[in-house]
N, C-alpha and C positions, 0 to 999 in steps of 0.2 A: 504494500500500500504506500502511495506517495503523498507526502505532506502538501496541503493546499494553504491552510491558514490556521492560526491559533485563535481560540476563543479565550483561553487562559492556559496556564502551564499544564492543566489536567484535562483539557478538552480541546480537540482539534478537528478540523475538517480534512478528510483524506480522500483519495481516489483509488479505486481498485483496478485490476487488470481489464475489467469490462467498462471502464470509464464511469462507473457508478460512484456517486459521492456518499461518504459515510461520516457521521460524527462519532468519534471514538473518545472514550473516557478511560483515564488511567493516570496513576500518579506520575507526573513528569512526562506524559506521552508526547507533548508537543514542545517540550523545553529545548530551546536552542536550534530548532529546525527551520529550514528555509524551503521555499517553493521547490517542489520536485524531489526533496530528500526522502529516502526510504525511512519509514518509522520502525521502531522496535516493537514488533507485534506482541512480544511477550509482556509488554507493559499494558496492553489493552485489557481492561476489566469489563467493559461494556461497549457495544457498538450499536449504532442506530442508523439505518439507511435513510439518507436525506434526499434521494432522488428516485424517480420511477414510481409506478403505481402503488407500491407498498411503503413508500417513504412517508416520513412524518410531515404533517402540514406546517405551514409557516408559523402558526401560534405555538405549536409544540416545539419546533426548532428554536424559536426565540426563547421560550421558557428554559429549555435545556442549556442553551449557550450562555444564559445569564446567571446560572447557579454559581454560587460562591465557590472559588477554586479550593479553598480549605475544606469546605463541606464535601465536595466531590472526592477529595483525597481520602476521606474516611467512609465513603458510601459503600465500598466493597466490604468493609468490616461489618457494617450495619446490615447489608444484604445477607451476608453469611449468617449473622445472628438470627435474623428473621426467618430465613429459609430453614435453618436447622431446628429452631424452636417450634415453628408452626408446621413443619414437614410439608413445605410447599415450594414452588418455584416462582420467583418474582418475574413477571413479564416486563418487556421494555416499557409498556404503558404504565404499569404499576411503579416501576423504578422512577420514571419521570414524575409521577404524582407524589410519590414519597419524598423525593428530593425537593420538589417545589414546596410541599407542605412544610418540610423542615426549615427551608430557607425563609419561608414566611413566618414561621414560629420565631426564628432568630430576629427577624425584623420587628415582629410584634413585641418581643421582649425588650429590644432596644428602645422602642417607643413607649414602653411600659403600658401596653394596651392588653389587659387581661380580659378575656371574654368567657372564661369557663364557668359553668354552673357547678359550684362546689357540691351541691346536693347529689351529684351523680357518681361521685367517687365510690361510694359503698356498692351501688348497684353494678357498676362496671367491673369492680374487683370480683364480685360474685358471679356475674353473668359470663365474663370473659377473663378468667384468671390468668391464663397463659398469655393472651394478647396484652393484658394490662402489665404483667411482669416484664414482657419484652419491651413495651413502651417505656417503662421505668429505666430499663438497662440502656436503651437508646439515648434517653435524656442524659443519663449519667455519662455515657460515652462521649456525647457531644460536649458536655461541660468539661470533661477531663481533657479531651484531645484539642479542643478549640479555646480552652480557657474562658468559657462562657458561664453564665448563671441562669440557664433556662429553669423556670420555676416548675414545681410539681404540677401546677395547673395544666401544663402542656401535655401531661400524660393522658388526659381525657380525649382531646381531639385526635391524638396520635393513636390511641387504642381503637377508635372508630375506623381509622384507615387500615390498621392491621387486621381488624375483623373483615374488612372488605377484601383485603389481599387473601386471607385464609379462605374466604367464601367465593373467590373468583369474581371479584368486582360486582357483587350483588349491590343493590341500591343502598347507599349509606343512609338514606332517609329512613328505611325500614329499621335499621339498627338504632338510630336515634329515637324513633317512635317507640320501639320496644323498651329501650332503657328508661325513657321517661314514664311510660306506663307502669313499668315495674317499680320505679321510684315512688310513684303516687300510690300504688297498691300497698307497698310496704309502709308508707306514711299513714295510710288509713288504718292498717293493722296496729301499728305502734301507738297511734293516738287513742284508739279504742281500748287498748290493754295497758296503756301507760308504761310501756317498756321500750327499750332499744334492743332490737334483735341482735343476737351474737352472730356476726357474719362468718365466724370460724366454725360454728357448730354444724353437725351433720344435718340436723333437721332444717336449719336455715338454708343450707345448700340444696336440700331436696325441694324445699318450698320455692326457691329461686328457679331451679331447673323446671319445676312444674309450670311456673308462670311463663318461663321462656318458651317452652314447647307449645303451650297453649297460644301465646301471642304470635309466634312464628306461623303456626297453622292457620290462624285467623288472617294474618297479613297476606299469606300465600293463597288464601281462600281454598285451602285443602279441606275436603269433606271430613267431618268428624265421624268416628265410628258410633253410630246411634244405638248404644246399648239400651235395651228395654229396662227401665228403672221401675222397681216396685214402688208405687206411691207410698206404701206403708214405711219403706226404708227412709225416704226423705222426711216423712212425718216424725219418725223415731229420732232421726238426727236433729231435727229442729227442737224436739223436746229435750233431748239429752245435752245438746250443745247450743243453748239459746244465744249466748254472746257471740259465738263464732258465726252463727247463722245471721245475726244482726249485722256483722261485719261483711258477710257475703252479700247481703242486700245492698249495703253501701257501695261495695265494689261493683256490683251489677249496675247500679244507677250511674256510677262514674263511667264505666265502659260503654254504656248505652249513650251517655251524653257526649263522650269524646270520640267514639268510633261507630256508634249506632249498632253495637254488638249486643246480642241477647244471649245470656247464658242458658244452656240447656240443663234440664234437671240433673243429669249425670255429671255435667261439668260443675254444677253448684255443689253437689255432694263431695266430689273430689277436692274442690277448693276448700270447703268447710273442714274436711278432715285434715288437710295440710295446715290450715290456720290453727285448728285446735292443737295439733301436735307441736307445731313450732312455738306456740305461746305456752302451752301446758308444761312442756318439759323445761322451758327456760324459767318459768315462774316457780317451778318446784325445785330448781337447783339451788 
């Protein structure tokens, strides 16, 4: 590949044997090169085709070529971390989105513009523990390598992006909707019982998982398995666990107001049992 021009020391435009132009990323890949020089291809960590029908569009190329050189220098380490922890492969498109997000996070920190909803930390840690931990490690890595002070707040939006990477670029809006719905449902439970749920407990984890799968199914409009529920079972549950049923009614009203969802009787019973278990065992400890 022949050197065409530098964007910075870690990003360059090159041309291959078929006269196709590529943007290549790598530590020092374009350093000291002149037009027509052969580049050291062992330094290439990522390559993006810049011409032809499969090439990036102008906006993507502009975003890629304006990413901070120091950030690009550690992108390979972050990509390895993400791919290993999430057992996935980051596509070129995902690489660009991740790099652009991190650059914007750095700019946002420099401007002291914090946009994170602090109330979502608990739910994200519970819903997406692996992605959340990877986000924390990336923030720590950036701070250490680039001598920056990105705040913990940046973990939340970064976790959303990692969830998207893990799920193959599914709509990030769904992830945000799910997180906020779970946050509100947990708030309803906690206010009614006057407790703070222990996020590390097994029962809290099971409760979060139940909510997650229920919401994902509704967002994807997947048909539920309509199990025939004995009306006497629901009546017995209401009698035995009146407080939990009262909370289920509040959650039902909330979901109907926010998403126009209607809980089926079997869904109400499962939710009631999870609420009773997560609150009963915590209160008795």
